C-alpha positions, 0 to 999 in steps of 0.5 A: 358842897353839902348844906347845913340846915336848921332843926326847927321843931321841938320833936326833932330836938327831943329826938336828938337828945338821945345819944344813940340817934345822934350818933347814927345821924352823925355817921350818916352825915359823914357818908351813906351806909346800910343798916348792916354797916351801921350795926357793925360800926355801932356793935349793935343788932340790926333790929336795934339800928332799924328802930332808931333809923326809922325814927330819924327817917320819919322825922325828916333827918335821914333819907334813902340815898341809893338802892343797890341790887346785887343778885338777889340781895337788895341794900338800902343806903341811907344818908343824912338830909344835910351835911350838918344841922344847927338848932334854931328854935325859940322857947317862948311862954304860953301867953295871951299877948303876942311874944316878941323877941327884942334883940340888939343894943341894950337900952334902958328906955326899952326896959321901961317900954316893955313894962308899960306895954305888957298888957298888949305885947310881951317883949323879951330882951336878948341884948347882943349888940347893934350888929348882931341884933340886925343879924338876928333880925335877918335870920329870924332869931328875933322880931324887933331890933334896936341899934345905934350904928354910926357910918363913915358918912356920919349917919346913924343906922340906915346904911346898915339896914340897907346892907342887911335888908336890900330885898325887904321893906324895913321901918326905922323908928327913933326911940330916943337920942341919948348921951354916951360918955365915960362912966367913972367912980363917984368923985372920979378918983383917977382924974379921968378926963377923956379917951386919951386918959384910958391909956394911962397905966393903972386905969382898968377899963371894962369893954363892951362886946364886939359888934355893939354900937358902943364898942364900934364907936370906941374902936373907931375913936381910938383909931382916929386918935392914934391910940393902940387898943392894946395900950388900954388895960382891960379888967379881963371881962367884956360885958353886954350891957351898960348896966353891967359895965356900971355895976363893975365900976360901982363894985370897984372892979374897974375904973372906967367904961364907955356907956350911957349917962343913964347907967351912971345915974342909976349906979351913982357914978361920975360921968364925962359926956362925949357924944349924943347918938340916935337910937332906932328901932328896926322892924319889918314893914309888913309886921308893923301892926304887931308892934303898934302897941310899942310904936303908939306908946312912943307918942304918949306923954307917959313915955316922955315922962319916963324918959325924963327920969333917965338922965341923958335921954332926949325924947324930942324925936321919939316915935319919928320914922326915918326915911330910908 
């Protein structure tokens, strides 16, 4: 079984933007071929193929697989260095401060943190949900992750971190505790009271992306209550953030969503509290110094003041390290 390898340099990406080189690479991923065979397949001259083939070879995407001698004729068979390639390259700004990709669960407090530490660190947000954030961190697609995953033992985050990083020392730092519940239009015109009411006909529910902590909590709660997910009428849209969900309700496109109390407050919505959760930052221990501006800021009175402006947030344990 051949490997799939990442393409990790801009030079390789630029090279494959040329459709002719991409075609040669794809042919050589399928099976080894000589320069002459490629020329016949592509209906091009050997000189044309040689130029692009040597460029691919110099970029470490193609190599000689075999040299065959038949009488006085020597033929070189080329093949791709992998059975497939995928792009894995972050395009980051030129900055005097360190660029840090934050990926994981969307959080309104982290937006305030990013603005407050911008003199020391440039935090860029990629909201993908708690599970995919940990996957990104494991794969090197981000530097810092945020998560609120509740396990079967009733514990937040640590079992998931152990699962994804059994071979690596990781730090788990509490950002805040925050209240989640049902977001509804101001005045709650549909009279929604709890999760059971979402199954009533006429309630348009906007769901979160699969793998988000919010979606996983809801799926588990529906299972415990014996509610079939298909009995809840969606509005046809899945969103990645609490504010996107709130915006759809505010615009009249949905009647309810599960989300943060703070998102309801920002959009002037009604809110039905359901549970408080712990939201943690996950980072490699050896890179803790890089994130010092963020971790130090969590200990400041300025952070607690900003958090108090977000309804449903509790800073009592902000900045505490969770034992692993």
